[in-house]
RODO-334764 format. One record per residue: residue in one letter; x, y, z of N, C-alpha, C in turn. Coordinates in steps of 0.05 Angstrom, whole numbers, plus 32768, in hexadecimal, padded with zeros to 4 digits. Layout:
residues N
AXYZXYZXYZ...
***
This chain:
residues 286
M87D4871F890087D5872388E387C0873888DBP87C8875088D287B5876588CD87A7876488B2Y87AE875088A187A2874E8887879387338885K8781873288728771871A886F878287058860S877F86EC8869878B86D5885C877486C28856L876C86C1883D875486B28834875C8696882BP875586818839875D86668831874B865B881BH8758864E8808874B863D87F48757862287F5F8747860E87F1875085F287F5875285E387DAT874785EE87C5874A85E287AB875285F78797A875F85EE878287678601876C874E860C875FE873985FC875C8720860687508715861D8760S8715861B877A870A8630878B871A864A8788L8734864887868745866087838740866D8768V8740865D8753873C86688738872086758736E870C8668874186F18674874186F1868F874FA86FF8691876586FF86A98775870C86C08766I872186BA8757873186D0874A872A86D3872DS871786C48722870F86C88707870186E38703P870086ED86EA86F4870886E686D9870C86F1M86C886F786F286AD86FA86FD86AB86EC8718G86C186E6872586C186D9873E86BB86EC8755E86BC86E1876E86B486F1878586C78708878BL86E08706878286F3871B878786F087338774L86EE872C875A86EF8740874586D487468738G86C08738873F86A6873A8731869B8756872FN869E8765874586948781874686A987968746A86C2878E874386D987A0874586DF87AD872AP86E387C8872A86EA87D58711870687CC8708P870C87CD86EE872787C586E5873C87D686F2G875287C986FB876887D78706876687DC8724R875187D38731874E87D8874E876387C8875DF876887AF8755877B879D8763879487998753I87AA8794876187C28789875587C987708765F87D8875D875987DB8743876487F887398762R87FF87278774881A871B8774881786FF877EG882586EC8770882486D08778883D86C78787H883A86B8879C885186AD87AB884E868F87ADA8864868187A78863866487A98862865A87C6D886A866B87D88868866487F58859867B8802S88438675880F8832868A881A884086988832A8856868C883C886486998852887886AE8849W887D86AF882F889186C28825888786DF8829P889986F188318891870D88348891871C8819L888487338818888487438800889C87558800V88B2874A87F788CC875887F688D9875587DBP88E4876A87CF88F1876887B58908875487B6S890D8747879F89208731879D893C873A87A7V8945875287A08960875A87A68964875F87C4L894E876187D38950876787F0894A874E8801R8949873787F58941871F8804895987118812V89708711880589888705881089A08716880AD89B58713881B89CE8720881689CB873F8812V89BB874B882389B88768882189D18776882CA89DA878B881F89F18799882889EC87A88842K8A0287B0884F89FF87BC886989F787DA8868S89FB87E7885189F48803884F89E588088835N89D5881E883589C78826881D89DA882B8806A89F08838880B8A03883E87F58A0D882587E8T8A15881187F88A1F87F887EC8A0987E987DDQ89F187E887E989DC87D987DD89D387E587C2V89D087FF87C289C9880D87A989DE88098794S89F7880B879C8A0D880787898A0D87EB877CL8A0887D7878D8A0787BC878389F087B8876FE89D987C4877589C287C2876389C787D18749A89D487E9874B89DA87F9873489EE87EC8722V8A0287DF872E8A1687D1871E8A0987BA870EA89F887AB871A89EA8796870C89D987A186F5L89CB87B786FA89BA87C386E689CB87CF86CFR89E187DB86D789F487E686C289FE87CF86B1D8A0687B986BD8A1087A286AD89FB8797869BF89E2879686A489CB878D869389C9879F867BL89CA87B9868089C887CC866A89DF87C88656T89F787C586618A0F87C286508A0D87A9863EF8A058792864A8A03877A863A89EC877B8626A89D68787862E89C0878A861B89C8879D8604D89D787B2860B89E187C585F689F487B785E3Q8A0487A585EC8A17879785DB8A08878785C5Q89EF878085CB89DF877085B889CD878285A7G89CF879C85AB89BD87AE859C89A187AD85A5L899B87A485BE898087A385C8897787BE85D2P895D87C585CE895487DF85D7895387E285F5I895A87F985FF895A87FF861C894388128622P8931880A8634891B881C863A892488378644G8919884C8638892088678641893C886F863DD894A8862862B896788678628896D88848622S8981888F862F898A88AB862A89A588AE8638D89B288C4863189CB88CB863E89C688CE865CE89AF88DA866489AA88DF868089A588C5868FL899788B2868389938899869089AE888B8695R89BF888B868189D9887D868489EB888B8699A89EA88A6869889FA88B586AC89F188AF86C8E89D788AD86CC89CD88A886E789D3888C86F0L89CF887886DE89D5885D86E589F2885886EBF8A04886386DA8A20885F86DE8A2A886E86F7S8A1D888486FD8A24889387168A1C8882872EA8A048876872E89FB886687448A0E884E8748A8A18884387328A29882B87348A468832873ED8A4F884A87368A6C8850873A8A7288648750D8A5F887487598A65888A876B8A5688878785E8A648884879B8A58887F87B58A48889887BFR8A4C88AF87B18A3D88C787B98A2288C887ACY8A1B88B4879D8A0288B5878D89EA88BC879EL89E788B087B689D088B587C689CF88D287D1D89E588E087D089E588FC87D889DD890F87C2G89DD890487A989DA8916879289F5891D8788I89FB8919876E8A16891E87648A148930874BH8A2A893D87468A2C894F872F8A34893F8716V8A26894587008A2C893986E68A33895186D4G8A4C895286CB8A55896986BC8A5B898086CEA8A5B899886C38A6489AF86D28A5089BA86E6D8A3789B986DE8A2389C886EE8A0889BA86F1R8A0789A086EB89ED899386EC89ED897E8703L89D9897F871489D7896D872A89C0895A8726I89C58940872789B0892C872789A689298743E898C892C87478980892A87618977890E8766H897B8904877E897388E98785896388E9879FA894988E3879D893988E187B4893588C487BDA893688B287AA8930889687B0893E8884879CW8940886B87A3894B8857879189358841878EP892E883A877589398843875C892C885D8752P893C886F874589308887873A891E88818723R890B8892871D88F7888D87088904888886EDR891A889586E78926889386CD892F887686C7L8936886786DC8941884C86D9892C883686DBR8914883D86E18900882886E788F8881786CFG88F7882286B888F1881286A0890687FE869BL891F8806869C893687F48699893687DF86AFM893187E786C7893187D486DE891A87BF86DBA890387C886D188ED87B586CD88F487A186B8L890087AA86A289088797868D891D87838698A8930878D86A78945877B86B28938876786C4Q8926877086D58919875D86E8890A874786D9H88FC874F86C488EC873B86B588FE872786A6H8917872D86A6892A871A8699893D870E86AEG8935870F86C88943870086DC8956870F86EFL8959872986EA896B873986FC895C87408716Q8969873D872D895D87458746895E87638749T8947876F87508946878C875289368794876BR893487AF876F892587BA8786890787BB8780M88FF87B4876888E387B5876188D5879B8766L88BD879B876F88AE878387758898877F8760D88988768875288858763873C8869875F8747W8856876B873988398765873D882D87628722T8813875C872188058759870887E98763870BK87DD876C86F587C1877486F687AE875D86F5S87B9874586F087A8872D86ED87AC87198704P879787128713879A86FE872887A086E2871DL879886DC8705879E86C286F987BC86C086F3V87C886D686EA87E586D686E687F486D38700A87EB86E1871587F786DE872F87F586C18739A87DE86B4873587DB8698873D87EE8686872EY87F2868D87148804867D87048821867D870FF882A869587168846869787208848868A873CA8833868A874B8834867C87658836865E8760A88258654874D882486378748883D862C873BR8848863B8727885F863187188878862D872AE887A863D873F8890863A8752888986268768A88708625876F886886138785886C85F6877EV886B85EF8764887085D3875D888E85CC875ER889F85E1876188BC85DD876188C985DF877DI88BA85E9879088C685EC87AB88B585DE87BFD88C085DC87D888B285CF87EE88A485E587FES888A85E787FB887A85FA880B885F85EE8812N885485F78827883A85ED882F882385F98820S88268613881988108621880B881B863787FAL880D863D87E58814865487D48800866B87D9A8806868287CF87F5869987D587F386AB87BCV87DB86B787BA87D786CD87A787D186E687B7W87E386F987B787DF871287C687CF872587B4A87BF873587C187AF874A87B387B2876487C2L87B6877987B487B6879487BF87A087A487B2D878D87AC87C3877787BD87BA878187D987B6F878887E0879E879687F9879887838811879DE8769880D879887568822879D8754882987BBK8753881487CB8752881887E8876C882387F2A8782881A87E6879D882487EF87A0884187EAR8794884C87D58797886887CF8785887987E0E876F886E87EA875C887D87FB876A88828816G8768889A881F877488A18839879288A08838R879E88A0882087BB88A0881C87C98889882AL87BB8872882B87C7885A883787E188528829I87E18853880F87F8884A88008810885D8805H880988778809881E888B880F88298886882BE88178880883E8820887B885988318861885AA882C884F8849883B88368848885588388839R885B8851882F887488568820887688438809L8861884187F98860882E87E38857883D87CAE8863883687B3885C8842879A8857882C8786V8841882D8778883A881B8762884588268748V88558817873A886388218722885A88118709S8851881F86F5884C881386DB8862881C86C8V886B880986B88881880F86A5887788098689P888288168674887988108659887D87F38652Y886987E88645886B87CC863C887B87C98622A887D87DF8613888D87DD85FA88A987D48600G88B187BF85F288CC87B485F688CF87A1860DN88BA879E861D88BA878B863488A387788631L88A78763862188928751861A888987418632H889B873B86458893872D865D8880873D866EA8886875686728874876886818859876A8674L8859876C8659883F876D864B882F8754864EA883C873D864A882D8723864C8823871F8668Q88328727867C882B87228698881A873986A4Q8813874D869488048764869E8812877086B7G882C877386B5883D877986CC883E879686D4L8842879A86ED884887B486F9885887AF8712F886087C38720887387C08736886C87D1874ET887687CA8765887687DC877B889387E28783V889887FA878C88B28802879688AD881187B0S88C1881187C188BF882087DA88BE883D87D5G88AC884B87E288AA886887DF88BA887787F4R88CA8868880488DB8875881888F4887F880BP88FA8899880D891388A38801892C8897880FV8941889387FF895A888A8809896D88A2880BY897188AC8823898288C38826899E88BD8831A899F88AE884789B888AA885489C68891884AR89DC8895883C89E9887E882F89F5886B8843E89FC8874885B8A098861886F89F488538880D89DB885B887F89C6884D888E89C388318884R89BA881F889689B58804888E899D8803887BV899D87EF8869898787EB8856896F87E28865E895987EF8860894087E8886D893187D4885BV892B87BC8866891C87A88858890287A48867E88ED87B0885D88D387AF886A88BE87A28857P88B5878A885C88A0877E884B888887908848I887C878F8831886487A0882C884E879B8840E884A878188478834877B8859883887878875M8851878C887C885787998896885087B68896R884E87C2887F884987DF887D882B87E68882F881A87D1888287FE87D6888887F687CA88A3M880A87C588B4880487B788CE87F187C788E0D87F187E188DD87E087F188EF87C387F388E6R87BC87E588D087A187E588C6879087CE88D1K877787D388D5876587BD88DC876287AC88C3V875B879388C88759877F88B287478789889CD872F879388A3871C879C888F872587B58880D873787C4888C874187DD887F875B87D98870N876687C18872878087BB8865877C87B68847P878987C58836878687C08819879487A7880FL87A4879A882087B48783881987A8876A8824F87A587558814879C873B881E87A88725880CK87A5870C881587B086F78804879D86DF8805M879D86D087EF878F86B787ED87A386A087EDV879D868C87FD87B08676880287A5865C87F8L87B6864C87EC87AE863287E187C4861D87E8P87BC860587F087D185F087F487E285EC87DCS87FC85E987E0880F85E687C9880A85CC87BAS87FD85B987C687F785A087B987E385A587A2E87D585BC87A287C285C3878D87CF85D18776A87E985D7877787F785E6876387F585D98747P87FA85BF874487F785B3872987DB85B6871DR87C785B2872E87AC85B6872587A785D4871DL87B285E6872D87AF8602872787BC8609870CL87D385FE870687E0860386EC87CE85F986D5G87C285E186D987B085D786C4879885E886C0L878C85F286D58774860486D2877C861E86C5L8793862986CC879C864286C087A2863F86A3A87AB8628869B87B18623867E87978625866ER8780861F867A87678622866C876086408667H876C86518677876A866E8673878186798663L87908667865787A7866E864687BD867C8656I87BF8675867087D4867F868187E886698684T87FD86698674881286558675882D86628671A884386538673885D865E866F886086698652A8852865D863F885386678624884886838621T88328689862F882686A4862D883386B88640M883F86AE8656884B86C08669886886C88661F887586B78652889086BC8649889186B9862AP888786CD861C888586CB85FF88A086C485F2G889F86B185DF88B786A885D188BB868A85D4Y88D1868185C888D7866585C788DD865A85E3D88EA866985F488F08660860F88D7865B861EG88C3866C861C88A986688629889B8650861FA889D864B86058890863385FA889D861A8605A88B8861A860888C68603861388BE85FF8630R88BC8615863F88B48613865B88988607865DA8887860F864B886B8605864C886A85E78647V887C85DD8636887C85C08631888285B1864BE889685BA865A889D85AE8674888685B18688E887A85C98688886585CF869B884C85BE8696K884785B8867D882F85A98676882E858E8683A884685828687884785688694883E856986B1L883C858186BD8834858486D98816858986DCW8809859086C687ED859786C887DC858086D2K87C8858786E287B5857386EB8798857D86E6
***
């Protein structure tokens, strides 16, 4: 294991470690770390759409993802909901990705204009994709947060619902990852999207990672490489990625402690649905 796995045995210990003045963040400048919570510490860092039932080729996989995103746009549009970055160009690119198997080669739109495709998802679609993901659609983007307390919340809220031995809060030292081009070598890109119109992303201080490896050959098999595997050649002390692990039996206590920091379903999912989730969640607090 080339990355640090830091064990904590009580919810209090974990919250103290990740609090703003705790041992992890006490001397760190804002924005140095990004975080992700897992209800099972054994889960790999893989985007939701690539975890199961992955297509046999890049072309098929991208088409399936594009069709789902196109349908999300269509149904949102039918309700008059705003679409991030909406434009004729965005719609042309999305519909091309969904309908034309030549998309990964670059396709002509109109008489003389070529849309260039170096990777999936293209930058133009990332705001829409982030919005869709925050409302339950599986995508190629992996959620992270600027807040370790938020990451701990998402680990705990799922850990009380599944059978796992331990939960985890992953941390990526973004400053260290940029030094020596480690993040470039790992073929990883950290993506921020506008919070306007995406209340979930705003409340959760969300951002994303996407693979920085271009998708060129449409008939090649889809590559599913967990992020932690991309830093395998690093010594433990040089690895910008590490995780903190807590027994899942501590998840109810962790939810209760995080509620004192106003980290609950009500604040993470603004609106009536979040308030209703918080009522159910409160019964689990310890």
